[in-house]
C-alpha positions, 0 to 999 in steps of 0.5 A, a space after each residue: 379172603 386169602 386163597 393162595 394157600 389152598 391152591 395147591 391142595 385144590 389143584 391136586 384134586 382138579 383134573 389137568 385139562 386136555 387141550 391141543 395147541 392146534 385147537 386152542 379153544 375146544 371146550 374140554 370134554 372131560 366132565 371133571 375138568 376145571 375149565 368145563 362148564 359142567 363143573 361150575 355151579 354155586 361153589 367157590 372151590 370150582 372157580 378157585 380150581 379153574 384159576 389155579 389151573 392157569 397159575 399152574 401152567 407156569 410150573 406144570 411138567 405134564 406132557 399129555 399134549 406136548 411132543 417132548 421127551 422130558 417133562 421137566 424141560 417142558 415147564 414154561 419158566 424153564 423153557 422160556 429161561 433157556 431161550 432167554 439165557 443159554 442163547 446169550 453170554 449169561 449161561 451155557 448148558 453142558 448137556 449134549 441134547 441137540 436142542 441144547 446145543 442149538 441154543 448154546 451156539 445160536 445155531 437153531 433153525 426151523 427144526 423143532 427145538 424142545 425149549 422153543 416148542 415148549 414156550 409155544 405150546 405152554 403159552 398158547 395152551 395157557 391162553 386157551 385155558 384162560 379164554 375158557 375160564 373167562 367164558 365160564 365165569 361171565 356175568 351171564 353164566 354166573 346169573 344162570 347158575 344162581 351165584 350170589 352177589 358176594 361170590 360174583 364179586 370175588 369171581 370178578 377178582 379171579 377173572 382179573 387175575 386170569 386176564 393178567 396171566 393171559 397177558 403175561 403169556 401173550 408177552 412171552 409168546 410175542 417176545 419169543 415168536 413175534 406174530 402169534 395166533 391170537 384168541 380171546 374169550 370172544 373168539 370162535 372156538 371148537 374143533 374146526 376153528 384155526 386161529 390166525 396170527 396177529 402181528 407183534 404190534 397188534 398183540 402188543 397193543 392188546 396186552 397194553 390195553 389189558 394191563 392198563 385196564 387191570 391196573 386202573 383204580 376201579 379194576 377188580 384186580 387185587 390190591 398191591 401185595 394183598 395175596 403174595 405170590 399171586 398177581 395184583 395191580 402192581 404186577 400189571 404195572 410192572 409188566 406194562 413198564 417192561 412192554 414200554 421198555 421194549 416197545 420199539 422192538 415190538 412195534 417200531 415206535 419207542 415209548 420211553 415217556 410211558 415207561 418212565 411214567 409207569 415206573 413212577 406209578 409203581 414207586 408210589 405203591 410201597 414196594 422197597 428194595 430187599 436190603 440183602 440182594 442174596 435174600 431175594 433168591 433164598 429158600 425162605 423168600 416167600 416168608 422173608 418180608 424184606 424179600 417179599 416187599 421187592 416182588 411185584 410178582 413171583 411164582 411160588 415153588 415148594 419142594 413138597 407141593 409144587 413137584 416141578 423139575 423146572 423153574 428154580 429147581 432147574 437153576 439149583 440142581 443143574 448148577 451143581 454136580 454130584 461131586 459138589 455135594 458132601 456129607 458136610 456141605 451141600 453148597 446151595 441146599 439141594 441134594 441132587 446135582 444135575 451138572 448142567 448150567 454154568 456161566 463163563 469165566 469171561 462173563 464173571 470177569 467182565 461184569 463182576 470184576 472177579 479176581 484171584 480165583 482159587 479153584 482148589 479152595 473155591 475162593 475168589 474176590 468180588 466186591 459186588 455182592 451180586 457176584 454169587 458163584 461156585 468155583 471149587 473144582 472148576 476149570 476156568 476156560 470152556 474152550 473146546 469143553 462146552 459139554 464138560 460141566 466143570 469147565 466154567 463158573 457155577 452161578 449160585 444166586 439161587 439157593 434153598 438155604 434160608 436167609 438166616 442159615 449158612 449152607 453148612 448149617 442147612 446141610 442136614 435139612 438139604 439132604 432131604 431137599 431134592 427140589 426147590 423152595 425158592 420162589 422165582 421172581 417174575 417181576 421185581 423192583 430192582 428191574 423197575 429201577 433199571 427200566 426207569 434209569 433207561 427211560 430217564 436216559 432217553 428222556 433227558 432225566 439222567 439225574 433221576 435215573 442216577 438216584 435209582 442206580 445209586 440205590 442198586 449200587 449201595 445194596 451191591 456194595 459198589 460205587 455209584 456211577 457218576 453218569 451212565 450210558 447204554 453200555 453201563 445199562 447193558 452191564 448193570 442189567 447183567 449184574 442185577 438181573 443175571 439168570 432171571 430170564 431177561 438177557 436175550 430180550 435186553 441184547 435184542 433191544 440194545 441191538 447186540 444179540 446177533 451183532 458181530 460187534 458184541 461177542 461172547 464165547 460160543 456165540 454163533 457157533 465158535 468159541 471166539 464168537 461171531 455174529 449170526 443172522 438178524 432174523 434169528 432175533 425171533 424163533 421159528 414157529 414149530 413145524 408141527 403147529 404150522 402143519 396143523 394150522 394152515 392159517 399160520 405163517 413161518 417167521 421170515 428167514 426160516 423155511 416154510 412148512 412143506 
């Protein structure tokens, strides 16, 4: 039964839980809470609502348990994206907030940073929700409530999805922080329990084990593409391939053979590249079958129902200014301009070989179809102008405009669109092609990797490489995956993130760029969490809590 279309409706009726990060597994006391034992019985709707709550953790603006001023900035996808992109050569934000400046300039410290804090809270809070959901949907609990066999089988599938979402949040947490507090449904819980951290390698091994089990043929995880945009077995394999790609960073031991073999399993599942790259990121990508066929997992956004100021709404609205919007043309199909996000001319030139920019007309030349920028009214250089939005190139890869319309044709509709309809690709086949190429490079199978790179090049409208190396992959991942939340992780894997030998404007605090300390390859554990849980230790290089 396809229940995703019911998720948002059910969620509107379900309460959002009150669960503090410092107390990861407290049973919610609110009797109407969708994770509380008292709301579960024989009715499927409660179990669907509980699962919905976990999915919604990725797009929630709720700040009941977060110490932040802006709920939109605390949304998990937006916060994680900020740590992954604005800390690198791919994006800079023009806003003057101290935490924004620290990410732009790679000058963060142990002082609480709103985006970093939100990643910590949202992931561990979501893990706590999942743990409680799994406790309340155990076979024993269901038997006690008299749940029939048919519903039990469906709930087992919901449990599998919840486990995948927990695995994804554990990946986000350990990629960002290294060692993280660790709990499962089998952990002690209650107000006096403070979970201890597990090492990054231990968390890696746990997540790999979960994903392997969920992707197995006899798993209750939904079959591939059975319920877009919910997770399925292909989603599990996609995240597993990403983990293997970064295994050396996470554990000290490379796993290239495993990465290659996992990609090959994915290739047999029927996914296909969307013929038009731009259509992957348009407002109808949830309806466009070609776009859906590339998605291994996406998070759905709907301007009317999701009501999120994070995710693709952030990428749409923050990449335009109010002056870009006219009665005749709304460039990317959204009526609000927040004047925040852009990339540098240097990035566009280096990776997309842009030529002949005309800033008054808003035109430029770029053979690569992935080079989707907006430059009308812009200035080329960001030097001494980091906080001036019109200095730099706006990335218009994400657009509310449907795939069968131009921006001009959609402008009458766009005037009513304050938020995004663009689903965010969490894992897609283009990424898997690049993981495969990198794994092939490290296992002596470059010819196989070249086949996948040639397919990406053909779609992009550029010449396929005759050979490739790591430098090519650094550039190709920048082109193919720009603004999809991968760049920081990629540069760390390539040993480029903090290095003085790989510079970009404003890296390390100066426009010319400079290296910074290696310990900053992971972020500091937020000081409020260290103070609340004495079982936690601060990451090396950052001052410990007083």
